[in-house]
C-alpha positions as CSV (number, residue, x, y, z in Angstrom):
1,M,-18.2,6.7,-11.2
2,A,-18.5,6.2,-7.6
3,M,-17.8,3.4,-5.9
4,D,-19.5,1.9,-2.4
5,L,-17.4,1.7,0.3
6,V,-17.5,-1.9,0.7
7,P,-16.6,-3.8,-2.4
8,Q,-19.0,-5.3,-4.1
9,G,-20.1,-9.2,-3.5
10,F,-18.2,-8.4,-0.2
11,Q,-20.1,-8.2,3.1
12,H,-18.5,-8.2,6.5
13,T,-20.9,-10.2,8.8
14,A,-20.4,-11.8,12.2
15,K,-20.1,-14.7,11.0
16,C,-17.4,-14.0,8.7
17,R,-13.7,-15.1,10.0
18,P,-11.1,-12.6,10.4
19,L,-9.1,-14.8,7.1
20,C,-12.3,-14.2,4.7
21,T,-11.6,-10.6,5.2
22,I,-8.1,-10.6,4.9
23,Q,-8.5,-13.1,1.5
24,R,-10.7,-10.4,0.1
25,L,-7.8,-7.5,1.0
26,V,-5.2,-10.0,-0.8
27,D,-7.7,-11.2,-3.8
28,A,-8.5,-7.6,-4.3
29,L,-4.7,-6.6,-4.5
30,R,-4.3,-9.5,-7.1
31,H,-7.1,-8.6,-9.1
32,P,-7.1,-5.3,-9.6
33,P,-10.5,-5.7,-12.2
34,S,-12.2,-6.6,-9.0
35,I,-12.2,-3.4,-7.0
36,F,-11.2,-0.9,-9.9
37,G,-13.5,-2.0,-12.4
38,K,-13.6,-0.7,-15.8
39,A,-11.1,1.7,-14.7
40,S,-8.8,-1.9,-14.8
41,P,-8.0,-4.1,-18.4
42,S,-10.0,-7.4,-17.8
43,G,-7.8,-9.7,-16.8
44,L,-5.3,-7.9,-15.5
45,E,-3.4,-9.5,-12.3
46,A,-0.6,-7.2,-10.3
47,D,3.0,-9.1,-9.7
48,H,4.2,-9.8,-6.4
49,E,7.7,-9.7,-5.8
50,E,8.7,-11.2,-2.6
51,R,6.8,-14.3,-2.7
52,D,4.0,-16.3,-3.9
53,W,0.2,-14.9,-3.6
54,N,-0.3,-17.7,-0.7
55,Q,2.0,-16.4,1.7
56,A,0.9,-12.7,0.4
57,T,-1.6,-13.6,2.9
58,Q,0.3,-14.8,6.0
59,D,2.6,-11.4,5.7
60,I,0.0,-9.0,4.7
61,Q,-1.9,-10.6,8.2
62,S,1.4,-10.7,9.9
63,I,2.1,-6.8,9.5
64,L,-1.8,-5.7,10.4
65,D,-1.5,-7.6,13.5
66,V,1.8,-6.0,14.4
67,R,-0.7,-2.5,13.4
68,Q,-3.7,-3.6,15.0
69,V,-5.3,-2.7,12.2
70,S,-8.1,-5.0,10.3
71,P,-7.9,-5.8,6.7
72,G,-11.5,-4.0,6.6
73,E,-9.5,-0.6,7.4
74,V,-7.0,-1.2,4.8
75,L,-9.6,-2.7,1.8
76,S,-11.6,0.8,2.3
77,K,-7.8,2.4,1.3
78,L,-7.6,0.4,-1.3
79,T,-11.4,1.1,-2.3
80,A,-10.6,4.5,-1.7
81,A,-7.9,4.7,-4.8
82,A,-10.4,2.7,-7.2
83,R,-13.3,5.3,-6.2
84,F,-10.5,7.5,-7.0
85,V,-9.5,6.4,-9.9
86,Q,-12.7,6.3,-11.2
87,L,-13.9,9.5,-10.7
88,H,-11.3,11.6,-12.3
89,E,-11.2,8.6,-15.6
90,L,-7.9,7.3,-15.0
91,R,-7.3,4.1,-16.4
92,L,-4.7,1.5,-15.2
93,C,-2.0,0.4,-17.5
94,G,0.7,-2.2,-16.3
95,N,0.3,-4.9,-14.3
96,P,0.0,-3.4,-10.5
97,W,3.4,-3.9,-8.1
98,L,2.8,-5.1,-4.5
99,H,5.6,-5.4,-2.4
100,V,5.6,-6.6,0.8
101,M,8.9,-5.8,3.9
102,R,9.1,-7.4,6.9
103,F,12.8,-6.8,8.3
104,K,13.6,-7.1,11.7
105,N,11.5,-3.4,12.9
106,V,10.1,-2.4,9.6
107,A,7.2,-3.8,8.3
108,S,5.2,-2.4,5.2
109,I,2.9,-3.2,2.8
110,S,3.8,-0.7,-1.0
111,Y,1.0,-1.5,-4.0
112,L,2.6,0.8,-7.1
113,I,-0.7,0.8,-9.5
114,H,0.3,2.2,-13.0
115,L,-1.9,4.6,-15.3
116,D,-2.3,5.4,-18.4
117,L,-0.2,8.5,-18.1
118,D,3.4,9.7,-18.7
119,Q,5.1,10.6,-15.6
120,E,4.5,14.0,-15.4
121,D,0.6,13.9,-14.8
122,A,1.1,10.5,-12.8
123,N,3.0,12.6,-10.3
124,T,0.5,15.1,-10.7
125,W,-1.9,12.6,-9.9
126,N,-0.6,11.1,-7.1
127,E,-0.1,14.0,-5.2
128,R,-3.6,15.1,-5.5
129,F,-4.9,11.3,-4.6
130,H,-2.4,11.7,-1.4
131,S,-4.3,14.7,-0.3
132,M,-7.7,13.0,-0.9
133,L,-6.2,10.1,1.7
134,A,-4.9,12.7,4.3
135,S,-8.2,14.7,3.8
136,Q,-9.6,11.4,5.0
137,D,-7.8,10.1,7.6
138,L,-6.4,7.1,5.3
139,L,-2.3,7.9,4.7
140,D,-1.3,5.9,8.0
141,L,-2.6,2.7,7.2
142,P,0.2,0.2,6.6
143,L,-0.8,-0.2,2.8
144,H,1.2,2.5,1.1
145,I,-0.3,3.2,-2.4
146,N,0.9,5.4,-5.2
147,L,0.1,6.1,-8.6
148,R,2.9,5.1,-11.5
149,E,3.5,6.1,-15.0
150,R,2.5,3.6,-17.3
151,G,4.0,0.3,-16.1
152,P,5.2,-3.2,-17.8
153,H,2.9,-5.7,-18.7
154,R,3.2,-9.2,-18.3
């Protein structure tokens, strides 16, 4: 099952302010079922290490501003991850983990997606996923996505 590049219910229009796009990105990160569909257990919510989710919106936007990348471009990378997981009939297992870091000259957004696999199999799928990202010129976007083995449940 493939997904459209633009998540269901999201249409970017000239009337859409940049905040609504960043909010859509943060909502997709926080609520994986909204973008991963049936590959994600319903009600699954990501954990955010650094701050509350309201602060995540501002932190992510500031990183995107520095890198001169739109939230829509980053959302396309997350959508590519969802399509990859669905195409290969993988399942999320455990709460994804969002880590946003801003320190001096370092700014990064990391998102770990836990799959219902052991470590060795998850590493194999992660390598395949990163090859696919490279083939689509999506690796350099400031959102770093990694597929990992089963993770903790809240």
